[in-house]
N, C-alpha and C positions, 0 to 999 in steps of 0.2 A: 670577559668577552663579549663582543655583538651576539654571535652565536647562542649564546646563553640565556639571552635575554628571551622577554615573555614577548611575544610577534604582537600587537594588536591592531585590529581595525576598530575605527570609531563609525559608526551608523547614526546620523541625525539631520534634520531636515533644516536646523538651524544651524549656520555658518557661525555665530558667535559660539555656540554650545561645542560645537566641534573644535573650534580653536582653544576654549578653557578646557575641555576635557585632555585635548593633544596637550597643553601646558600642564596640567595637574600631571598627569602620567608619567610624562617625558622628565620630570623632576624627579621622578624615583629610578633608581639605576637599574631595578629589576626590568621596566619595560622599553620597548623601544615602539613607537607607533609607525608602522609600514604601510598605512594606508588609511583613507579617509571616504564616506560615503552618502550622500546626501538623501537616497530612496534605497528600498530594499532590493529593487532592480540590479541598481549597481552594486551592493552590498554582494551578491550573488558572484557576479563577475568578480569580484575584487577578491574575493575569497576563493575563489579558483584559481587566479593568478597568483596570490601573496601567501595562500595558506597559513593564516594567522592562527596564534594559539588561543587567544581571546578576541572575543567582538561583542563590544559593547555596544547595545542595539536599542535604538529608539524604536517607542511605539508606534504612535500617529506620524505617517508620512505619504507623503504623494507617491502616484504610480505603484507601486506596493507597499504595504503595512510591513512592523515589524515581526510580525504573526507568521503570514506567508513566507518572508524573505527567511525565517528559521527553520520553518519545515522544509523549504527549499534545497536550503545547505545541508541540512542535517542528513538527506537524502544521500549526500555522495562525499561527504566529508565529515570530522568529529570536534571543531573547535569547543572551547567552554563559551556559550553565549548567555551573556548577562543583559535582560531588558530593563531599559530606563524608565520610570515612568512619572509622572506627576499628580497632582490629587486625583484630577478630572480622566486618568484611565488606568485606574488601579484595577477596578472590575477587566479591563482588557489585559493589563498584566499579568494576570492569574491565568487568562487564557494562554497567553505566551508562553508559559510553563508548560502547560499541556502540549503544546506544539515543538515541545524540548529544551525550552532555556532552564537553566541551572538556578537562577534565582533572578526574584525584581528588589531593583534598586531605586529608591527615591533620586530624583535627577537632585545635585546640590545646589544649593543656594548659594551662587559665587561671589555675591557681595557679602556674605555672613560667614565663609568656611574659616573657621580656626585651623593651626597647624594641626592641634590634634584629631578634627572632623578629618582633614584631608590625610594625615597619615591611617586612620582607620579605613577610610575609603580605600588607599590604595592597599592597605593590608589584606581589606577582604578580598578584594578581585586579584592580588597576587596569589593567595591561598587556594581560592576558587580553580584560577588556572593550574597553577600548579599539582594540584591535588587530580584533578580531572586528567592532565598529561601524564601523570605518572600511571594512575589507572591499572593498579595491578595492589592486593592485597598484601600486607604485610603479615607474616606468618604467623597466627594468632590460635590457630589448634591448640597448641600444646596449652595455651590461656584458658581457652573455652573447655578442654578436654578437663585439667586440672581442677576447674569450679565445678564443673558436672560433676566429678567423681567424689568429690566435698558433697555437694547435694546426692548423690546418689545414698551415699552413707547414710546420710542426715534422713533418706526415706523410709529406710530401715528402723529407723525408731518410731514413723509417722503412721505407718502403714496401718499398725491396728488402729487408727483412729480414721481422718478422712485425708487420703491424700489429695495434692492440687485444690483445694476450694479458698477460693479469693473472693475477695469484696468490692475491692477497685483496680481500676487500670491507669496509671499515671504516665503520660508522654512529654518528653521535654525535646526541646531542638532550637535551634537558632539559625546561621548560614547555611540555606539549603533545605529549611526545616518544611516551607510550605509542602513542597511537592514530596517528601518524605512521609509528613503526618497524612495527606491527602492517600498515599500508597496503602499504609496502615489503615486507617479508616475504612477504604475500600475495602480493603481484605476481609476486616471485620465483618461487614457487612450487617445486614438490619438484624432486629433480635438479639445482639449482643447481649449476655446477662449480665456486665456490670457496667457502672458508670464509669464514665473517662472523662478525665480530668488532663487539661491541655496547658501547659507554658511555653509558647512562642514568642522568644526574642522577635518584637513586632515596632513599628515606627507607628506615631498616633493614626495618619490619615491610613494604615492598613490594616486594622483590627477587625472594623465590621464587614469589608471588602473580602477578608480573609474567609472570616467566618460563615459569610453566606457563600463563598467559591465552594467552600468544602460542605457545606448542607446541601448544594446543588449538583456536586459530582460525587457524592459517596451515598449510602442507604442510611449512613447514620443522621440522626438528628442532630445536629451542630447548634449550638448557641453560643452569645458572650454570656462568660458565667456573670451572676448578678448576686450582690452580700446577701445573705442571711437564708438562701435557697439549701433543699434538700436535695444532692443528685441524684437521679433516678437510671437507674437500669437502660442500658442502651439508649441511653444519650450522652453528647459529648460537651463540655463545658471548655472555652476558651479564654485563657486571662486576657481580661481588657489592656490596652496601650497603659503605661504608666502607672499600672496599679500590680501589687503582689497577689497572687492567687496564692490563699493557702486555707488549710482545713482545719476545724473546732470536732470537737466531739459532738453527736448527736444525741437525742434522748433514748435512742436504741442501741444495743450495741452493732457493732457493723455498720451505722449508720454515721452521716458527717455533716457539718453545715458549712458550707461555701462561705468566706470572708474574704474580702478584698479589702487589703491592707494598704496605705498610705504611708509605710514605713520607707526609710531612706533605700538607696539603690544597693544591691550588693553586687560586688565584681563590678560596681559601675552599671549594671543592668536593674531596668524596673520595666516588666516583672522579671523575676529571677528565677531558673527553674531550681536552685535549693531550697528556696521560700516553700515552694509547692512541697516538693519530697520529705525535707524535714520535719514538715507537718504532718505527712501522711505516715512517715516511719511511727512518728509517737501514737498514734491512735490505733493504725491497722495490724500492725507488727506483721505477721507472717501472713496476714491476709491480702495486701498489697502485690500486685505485679506491676513496674516502674521499667519504662524503656526509654533510652537517653539515645539520642538520634543526631545526625550531624549540626555538627556547629563549631565557629571558633571558640577560642578561651576554654576554660575549666569549668564554666557552670554547669550544678548538675552532677559535679562526681562526687562530691562531699555528700551531697544529699543521697545519691544513691548507692554511697557507702550506709550511709543511717539504716535504708531500707534494707541493703545487706544485712546489716550487724543484727537486725531485727528480726530476720529470719525471712525476711520476703523474697521474692524472685526479683533476680533484675536481668535484662537485657540492654546489649549493647549493640547500634549499628556498627558493621565491621568497616575496613577501610576502605574496601574495592567498591564498594556503593555510595560512600560518603562523598557530598561535595566539598566538606572541608572535615577533615577527621580529628580536629582539637577536642572538642569535650569528649566524645566517646574513648579516646586516646586517653585522656588524663583519668576516666573512672577507670578503665582496663589497668593502668599503671598502681592504681590505687588499690587494686584486688577487689574491686565494687561488682564487678558485673560475674552473675553465673554462667552467663553465655553471652557469645557473641555471633551475631546472624546478619548475613546479607539483609538488606532490606526488603527483597522479594518473598522472604523467607518468615520474616516477622510474624505477619499476621496470623497465618497457619499453625506458625508456631505458639501461640498463644493459645490459640480456639483448641488444640491441641491438651494443653495443659490444663483445658477446661473440662 
């Protein structure tokens, strides 16, 4: 029924883009386009009248851009806002996330969109909107308590040695991941005592700007990962687009070497979180901490379970703070999470364990 559909406001200064996005979204029975606007100022007034669930927001527009419009809209209402960007506005797109947008998405190339790409585009927007609208956590405390009780009994055996000693931190994310990763790194702060390896599902035009944005907005030194280097404590290394980030044993115990792999996609993804997690489980065993953040699908769940089974410490973001609760849910259901935490708690939780 119409009242159950996701109400969409499309904001773009191009009439062609507005028409094409409207056609795409209305081809999916989950959406109804309730309004269109050609600049940020009109988006604000349309939002007040129409109360959309989802706003697809262009960034560069006359009169008022998407960043200012996002800030103003979120002062008085809470729609899910997704920023649309092109290659020349990627860096500004991350500023839109700082303003409150949940995700940035590359504008589709309408001339080359396949049915599969169109379906993925709509699925991503639907999941973002539905999860945002629900905005209430699934009761996961029993899962967290159960796994933490297991951990507590294991620690009785470990306390005679050295409890909570780790050599590496691993982070995996997808949809909604840029803001989530930024939150975690910002919370970890400078002088974090472990190397940080990050796999974020990302398009080719985003990886360098994503890395620069993280470097600019946190106190962690963040770079794109390079083949053959040994990761250093306090630095974060991001998997480049279209390349798997995996780890190989280093010369010394507790060290590793970054390897950029051109192997085929896993779960249709490249880079894949599972590739990073599986490789780290084999090298670090109980010395690894791994965090699985917001994202569509199930990538990372099996790799997180491997780290769990090797004695490492595993954390999933909870549903209430996820943009999309797909990847963490899959890991939790697989019994791979020793802790389930709100995004705002994860950084301090990690530091407390160190």
